[in-house]
Residue, then its C-alpha position, 0 to 999 in steps of 0.5 A: x452759723x449755729x452754736x456748734x458750727x455748720x451742720x451737715x446736709x444729709x448728702x454730706x453725711x451720707x457720703x462720709x458714711x459711704x467713705x467709712x464703709x468703703x475704707x473700713x474706718x470709723x464705726x460704720x466701716x468697722x462694723x461692715x467689715x466685721x459683719x460681712x465676709x472678706x469676699x462680700x466686703x471686697x464687692x462693697x469696695x469695688x462698688x464704692x470705687x465705681x461710684x467715685x469714679x462716676x463722680x470724678x468723671x462728671x467733675x473732669x468733663x465739667x472742667x473741660x478734660x479732653x475725651x477719647x472716642x471708643x467702640x464697645x467690644x463687649x459688655x457684661x453685667x456684674x450683677x451689682x446695682x448702685x442707685x438702681x443703675x447697673x455696674x458692668x464690665x466693658x471692653x472697648x477699643x479706643x479709635x486709633x488704638x490697638x489695645x483693648x481696655x477693660x473698665x468696670x463702671x456704672x451705666x445708666x439703665x436708660x442708656x446701656x451701651x451695646x456692642x459696636x456703639x461709640x462711647x467716650x473715655x476720659x484719661x484717669x488723673x489718678x492713674x496715668x495711662x488708664x481711662x474712665x468711662x464718660x458715657x455716649x456723649x449725648x446729653x441726657 
């Protein structure tokens, strides 16, 4: 412990800045919102939402949250990248369910699901009744 407390790591500082940009708060958030138009700023917020949902899924799986299998009905590229991984719109059909689910999520560029592939979903604790993409179940 130093004179002024614990120094934050680069990753912690980067996460803080990203949260400020996505929320439009703080110096970075206000500056980004001022220089980007309304439409482009909405895209930034969507990308940050997809990134944060990916982190949440990893935590849920590590905690042992139950998964649901689903079949990919269609996949569409959004043209956005986060850490060089594509953000896609997935339409999936849960096994045993009649309703199709549309998800906007990040997928690994090395493991992009195709139509007909089986993927895993995990229930979103923040929004009851909705799901988050949890990958294909294979360990990378």
